[in-house]
Wavefront OBJ file of the C-alpha trace (Angstrom):
o trace
v 35.018 57.976 16.431
v 31.617 56.989 15.015
v 30.669 55.147 18.195
v 31.606 58.100 20.399
v 29.707 60.507 18.127
v 26.610 58.303 18.187
v 26.677 58.197 21.970
v 26.946 61.974 22.227
v 24.073 62.452 19.811
v 21.845 60.023 21.688
v 22.633 61.719 24.986
v 21.888 65.140 23.539
v 18.547 63.944 22.131
v 17.285 62.661 25.494
v 14.402 64.636 26.973
v 10.712 64.466 27.816
v 10.119 61.368 25.697
v 12.642 59.424 27.791
v 10.910 60.415 31.027
v 7.507 59.501 29.595
v 8.916 56.127 28.624
v 10.397 55.605 32.102
v 7.034 56.364 33.693
v 5.379 53.948 31.282
v 7.713 51.165 32.404
v 7.157 52.167 36.037
v 3.408 51.836 35.523
v 3.884 48.345 34.083
v 6.040 47.374 37.053
v 3.488 48.854 39.461
v 0.712 46.949 37.677
v 2.572 43.693 38.277
v 2.882 44.674 41.939
v -0.812 45.481 42.188
v -1.895 42.148 40.721
v 0.533 40.181 42.867
v -0.236 41.972 46.113
v -3.997 41.829 45.534
v -4.000 38.079 44.955
v -1.206 36.768 47.173
v -3.676 35.923 49.962
v -4.906 33.061 47.795
v -3.320 29.633 47.910
v -0.036 29.555 45.982
v -0.940 30.207 42.358
v 0.714 31.044 39.060
v -0.862 34.491 38.636
v 0.354 35.796 41.999
v 3.792 34.226 41.651
v 4.440 35.544 38.141
v 3.124 39.035 38.936
v 5.205 39.328 42.107
v 8.242 37.944 40.309
v 7.932 40.428 37.429
v 7.540 43.248 39.953
v 10.822 42.350 41.676
v 12.542 41.670 38.359
v 11.521 44.942 36.722
v 12.352 47.119 39.737
v 15.949 45.936 39.474
v 16.721 45.272 35.835
v 14.951 48.303 34.403
v 14.209 50.902 37.055
v 17.036 50.467 39.573
v 19.567 49.536 36.906
v 19.156 52.521 34.629
v 18.478 55.063 37.367
v 21.591 54.046 39.317
v 23.644 54.365 36.130
v 22.490 57.949 35.724
v 20.360 57.263 32.658
v 17.872 59.953 33.746
v 20.162 62.422 35.529
v 19.843 64.998 32.757
v 16.165 64.527 32.006
v 14.560 64.182 35.445
v 13.976 67.714 36.711
v 12.700 66.414 40.063
v 15.827 64.398 40.858
v 13.573 61.539 41.934
v 15.263 59.135 39.506
v 18.769 60.536 39.741
v 21.706 58.227 40.467
v 22.684 60.596 43.268
v 19.662 59.685 45.362
v 17.721 56.773 43.911
v 17.554 53.923 46.486
v 20.693 55.094 48.334
v 21.454 56.941 51.530
v 18.919 55.350 53.862
v 16.814 52.251 54.418
v 13.734 54.347 53.679
v 14.980 55.278 50.213
v 15.908 51.654 49.587
v 12.431 50.477 50.581
v 10.617 53.155 48.558
v 12.773 53.029 45.415
v 14.214 49.545 45.039
v 14.236 46.911 47.763
v 16.062 43.727 46.852
v 18.601 41.315 48.318
v 21.513 43.574 47.346
v 22.466 46.866 49.000
v 22.211 49.490 46.198
v 25.431 51.258 47.276
v 27.304 47.951 47.108
v 25.801 47.096 43.754
v 26.944 50.481 42.470
v 30.572 49.616 43.225
v 30.419 46.038 41.978
v 28.383 46.659 38.846
v 28.686 50.301 37.784
v 32.408 50.524 38.474
v 34.120 47.144 38.465
v 31.991 45.182 36.043
v 31.595 47.956 33.490
v 35.187 49.153 33.494
v 36.948 45.802 33.984
v 34.693 43.854 31.625
v 36.045 40.440 30.695
v 39.174 40.771 32.847
v 39.948 38.677 35.900
v 39.042 41.719 37.972
v 35.515 41.688 36.514
v 33.420 40.418 39.461
v 30.777 39.128 37.043
v 33.145 37.017 34.942
v 31.349 33.670 35.153
v 34.228 31.514 33.963
v 36.509 32.830 36.705
v 33.838 32.706 39.392
v 33.154 29.002 38.891
v 36.817 27.963 38.992
v 36.331 27.189 42.673
v 33.844 24.487 41.700
v 36.743 22.374 40.425
v 37.725 21.841 44.076
v 34.260 20.837 45.252
v 33.015 17.228 45.342
v 29.678 18.332 43.904
v 28.295 17.866 40.395
v 28.587 21.091 38.341
v 25.166 20.614 36.787
v 23.635 20.546 40.267
v 25.609 23.639 41.308
v 24.518 25.517 38.182
v 20.843 24.707 38.635
v 21.052 25.560 42.348
v 22.621 28.905 41.413
v 19.828 29.727 38.995
v 17.243 29.826 41.770
v 19.308 31.201 44.672
v 22.093 33.332 43.244
v 20.887 36.780 44.354
v 20.922 35.989 48.089
v 23.532 33.241 48.139
v 26.169 34.887 45.921
v 25.283 38.317 44.566
v 24.308 40.110 47.792
v 27.442 38.931 49.678
v 29.746 39.536 46.723
v 28.546 43.057 45.956
v 28.908 43.959 49.618
v 32.393 42.464 49.712
v 33.373 44.673 46.776
v 32.049 47.723 48.632
v 34.087 46.867 51.739
v 37.239 46.259 49.693
v 36.759 49.607 47.929
v 36.326 51.374 51.271
v 39.530 49.841 52.655
v 41.499 50.821 49.564
v 40.128 54.351 49.628
v 41.194 54.665 53.265
v 44.649 53.346 52.421
v 44.229 50.316 54.671
v 45.606 46.873 53.791
v 43.387 43.911 53.051
v 43.499 40.982 55.485
v 46.475 38.687 54.961
v 45.607 35.758 52.747
v 42.536 37.381 51.221
v 42.023 37.155 47.463
v 39.902 40.246 46.628
v 38.856 38.731 43.296
v 37.529 35.494 44.793
v 33.727 35.456 44.766
v 32.018 35.839 48.132
v 29.051 33.685 49.083
v 26.740 33.541 52.063
v 28.740 30.625 53.454
v 32.315 31.782 52.880
v 31.484 35.258 54.209
v 31.155 33.559 57.590
v 34.095 31.156 57.245
v 36.528 33.760 55.898
v 35.645 36.234 58.642
v 36.269 33.748 61.417
v 39.498 32.635 59.711
v 40.720 36.235 59.819
v 40.775 36.822 56.061
v 37.376 38.368 55.459
v 36.346 42.008 55.110
v 32.613 41.574 55.708
v 31.442 41.033 59.294
v 28.697 38.387 58.949
v 26.318 40.240 61.267
v 26.738 43.344 59.108
v 25.858 41.386 55.972
v 22.710 40.156 57.685
v 21.632 43.395 59.381
v 22.473 45.842 56.585
v 22.188 43.867 53.348
v 20.036 40.720 53.230
v 18.145 41.086 56.503
v 16.008 44.117 55.617
v 14.767 42.518 52.395
v 14.180 39.146 54.067
v 12.112 40.594 56.900
v 10.294 43.403 55.098
v 9.505 41.612 51.857
v 8.515 38.186 53.121
v 7.057 38.882 56.564
v 6.179 42.562 57.060
v 4.704 43.196 53.603
v 1.884 40.625 54.011
v 1.370 41.377 57.719
v -2.040 43.125 57.317
v -3.420 39.816 56.037
v -2.647 38.219 59.413
v -5.260 40.468 60.985
v -7.899 39.226 58.562
v -6.948 35.553 58.601
v -3.613 33.891 59.527
v -4.158 31.429 56.680
v -4.160 34.313 54.191
v -0.900 35.548 55.704
v 0.883 32.249 55.201
v -0.527 31.920 51.688
v 1.044 35.307 50.945
v 4.387 34.276 52.431
v 4.353 31.135 50.279
v 3.541 33.137 47.144
v 6.322 35.625 47.913
v 8.866 32.836 48.435
v 7.889 31.099 45.209
v 7.992 34.427 43.367
v 11.510 35.022 44.657
v 12.641 31.662 43.284
v 11.103 32.508 39.916
v 12.600 36.005 39.988
v 16.042 34.568 40.722
v 15.692 32.262 37.732
v 14.356 35.021 35.456
v 17.186 37.344 36.494
v 19.754 34.594 35.949
v 18.459 33.885 32.452
v 18.757 37.504 31.296
v 21.791 38.611 33.359
v 24.283 35.751 33.704
v 23.964 35.105 29.975
v 25.030 38.618 28.915
v 28.761 37.956 29.023
v 29.195 34.179 28.922
v 29.645 31.832 25.981
v 32.353 30.328 23.825
v 31.819 33.087 21.259
v 32.617 35.950 23.676
v 36.035 37.266 24.701
v 38.131 37.601 27.839
v 41.108 39.968 28.235
v 44.457 39.843 29.999
v 44.955 43.549 30.751
v 42.928 46.631 31.618
v 42.064 49.436 29.233
v 41.284 53.139 29.481
v 37.609 54.014 29.883
v 35.885 55.322 26.744
v 38.867 54.492 24.572
v 38.518 52.671 21.218
v 39.550 49.466 23.009
v 36.904 50.044 25.673
v 34.215 50.286 22.986
v 35.537 47.226 21.161
v 35.530 45.154 24.345
v 31.990 46.253 25.174
v 30.871 44.747 21.880
v 32.909 41.528 21.613
v 32.490 40.557 25.273
v 28.701 41.089 25.364
v 25.666 39.486 23.784
v 22.276 40.921 22.897
v 18.998 39.033 22.819
v 16.020 39.714 20.571
v 15.372 43.458 20.628
v 12.531 45.813 19.796
v 9.095 46.542 21.232
v 8.346 47.532 24.809
v 6.658 44.235 25.715
v 9.586 42.161 24.462
v 12.091 44.484 26.100
v 10.167 44.543 29.396
v 10.199 40.755 29.594
v 13.945 40.777 28.923
v 14.433 43.426 31.629
v 16.020 45.683 28.972
v 19.085 43.448 29.258
v 18.648 42.505 25.609
v 20.546 45.735 24.810
v 23.649 44.681 26.704
v 26.078 45.687 23.959
v 24.686 49.204 23.722
v 24.518 49.475 27.506
v 28.194 48.610 27.905
v 29.236 51.016 25.186
v 27.228 53.878 26.777
v 26.302 52.920 30.380
v 24.500 56.159 31.231
v 21.757 56.308 28.604
v 18.018 55.809 29.059
v 16.063 52.702 28.120
v 14.482 54.506 25.182
v 17.910 55.551 23.902
v 19.061 51.934 23.791
v 16.127 51.061 21.555
v 17.178 53.858 19.198
v 20.883 52.986 19.383
v 20.716 49.268 18.675
v 20.292 49.226 14.863
v 22.774 52.063 14.411
v 25.503 50.452 16.504
v 24.939 47.087 14.844
v 25.346 48.764 11.437
v 28.644 50.365 12.521
v 29.953 46.995 13.718
v 28.951 45.282 10.475
v 30.606 48.042 8.479
v 33.956 47.469 10.221
v 33.748 43.696 10.647
v 33.381 43.749 14.436
v 31.548 40.649 15.755
v 28.110 41.690 17.049
v 26.520 38.741 18.842
v 22.723 38.697 18.980
v 20.768 35.504 19.654
v 17.597 34.498 21.435
v 17.883 34.267 25.219
v 17.485 30.489 25.291
v 20.450 29.972 22.958
v 22.494 32.247 25.225
v 21.308 30.306 28.280
v 22.551 27.072 26.720
v 25.947 28.612 25.965
v 26.167 30.075 29.475
v 25.238 26.717 31.001
v 28.169 25.164 29.149
v 30.537 27.760 30.638
v 29.188 27.113 34.135
v 29.639 23.367 33.806
v 33.040 23.506 32.080
v 31.798 22.026 28.813
v 32.952 25.143 26.951
v 35.394 27.992 27.447
v 35.449 31.702 26.686
v 37.760 33.021 23.975
v 40.922 34.880 24.968
v 41.471 38.056 22.978
v 45.018 37.893 21.524
v 47.066 40.242 23.678
v 49.365 41.050 20.758
v 46.418 42.630 18.952
v 45.647 45.079 21.750
v 45.997 48.783 20.999
v 48.831 49.582 23.404
v 47.997 53.271 23.797
v 44.616 52.214 25.239
v 46.041 49.696 27.712
v 46.426 50.682 31.353
v 47.115 49.083 34.717
v 44.563 49.917 37.403
v 45.836 50.987 40.835
v 44.874 47.706 42.501
v 46.713 45.765 39.765
v 49.866 47.823 40.275
v 49.642 47.272 44.022
v 49.374 43.532 43.500
l 1 2 3 4 5 6 7 8 9 10 11 12 13 14 15 16 17 18 19 20 21 22 23 24 25 26 27 28 29 30 31 32 33 34 35 36 37 38 39 40 41 42 43 44 45 46 47 48 49 50 51 52 53 54 55 56 57 58 59 60 61 62 63 64 65 66 67 68 69 70 71 72 73 74 75 76 77 78 79 80 81 82 83 84 85 86 87 88 89 90 91 92 93 94 95 96 97 98 99 100 101 102 103 104 105 106 107 108 109 110 111 112 113 114 115 116 117 118 119 120 121 122 123 124 125 126 127 128 129 130 131 132 133 134 135 136 137 138 139 140 141 142 143 144 145 146 147 148 149 150 151 152 153 154 155 156 157 158 159 160 161 162 163 164 165 166 167 168 169 170 171 172 173 174 175 176 177 178 179 180 181 182 183 184 185 186 187 188 189 190 191 192 193 194 195 196 197 198 199 200 201 202 203 204 205 206 207 208 209 210 211 212 213 214 215 216 217 218 219 220 221 222 223 224 225 226 227 228 229 230 231 232 233 234 235 236 237 238 239 240 241 242 243 244 245 246 247 248 249 250 251 252 253 254 255 256 257 258 259 260 261 262 263 264 265 266 267 268 269 270 271 272 273 274 275 276 277 278 279 280 281 282 283 284 285 286 287 288 289 290 291 292 293 294 295 296 297 298 299 300 301 302 303 304 305 306 307 308 309 310 311 312 313 314 315 316 317 318 319 320 321 322 323 324 325 326 327 328 329 330 331 332 333 334 335 336 337 338 339 340 341 342 343 344 345 346 347 348 349 350 351 352 353 354 355 356 357 358 359 360 361 362 363 364 365 366 367 368 369 370 371 372 373 374 375 376 377 378 379 380 381 382 383 384 385 386
């Protein structure tokens, strides 16, 4: 009751200050872009790489993330940052608002719907421990696979997997069966998207993944964006391409450090069954299956991509960035008052714990099913069908 009341109060208090704060963060993101774009003609260098990386990182984790969740739907009178139009509907809107490896519409299904409302269940597409089970069958060292994932995960795994979730959702909505032999919860990668399709058990045509999802970012970001430099000097052009590629590697790593670590660790919980959205169990799971990092201060929060408020974000997905700053101490106090574990550690400690989950050196906790509040438990349509 207290958690629900706090969320309603925070939502009601949102207004001009939240929009001013959003524009402040946009200006910081744009400043990173300006520095990176203005210097990328130079030989590969740390300033260009870090600025370009922070630009890509912030456009997703802060701007795209909170706009697509509807964090500014009630406060943005222009509709420019509304979830109903931000980065979706056309390639133009994607390019102008948030261009990344993932298709925003696909990310909306995978993240906003499945991850947030199936958190910690096997149906959670971001459940690390389940996603790496396939590694047990591979003759490759898990440490190598984990490190490889840190620098490539957005294009190798996340773009194909989010698009797979979109295609599965479209088939289910149309009442069509999935291909025989397909496991809809198995993670999709760039490689198995091709192999599964040609084996007759895939839902994503490989050429569609390339042309609609990863191709536009690959071509526009790495080759078209620096094209004016080719007119001045071809050497400048290739310097820019090199800086953009290096920045993408750094951005992948930065994103991994603050995203993959949000819900992985031996001190966080998994669940056997689904629960009703916005029920007491839903709020409890949002807390005990998530971890915060160090919070407070716009600079600190910007560098964390605002993912250091993961507990608050999962409790109330549609609030603004400023609201999460306000909510954090109040929600932590509620949890302490009722003895609910509230995990908050520095990002490097969480990275270590996540690394151990990836490599099988540690395991997540299973929430005792007998302790579930039965009136909050529900079976989702796809679970009943299975």
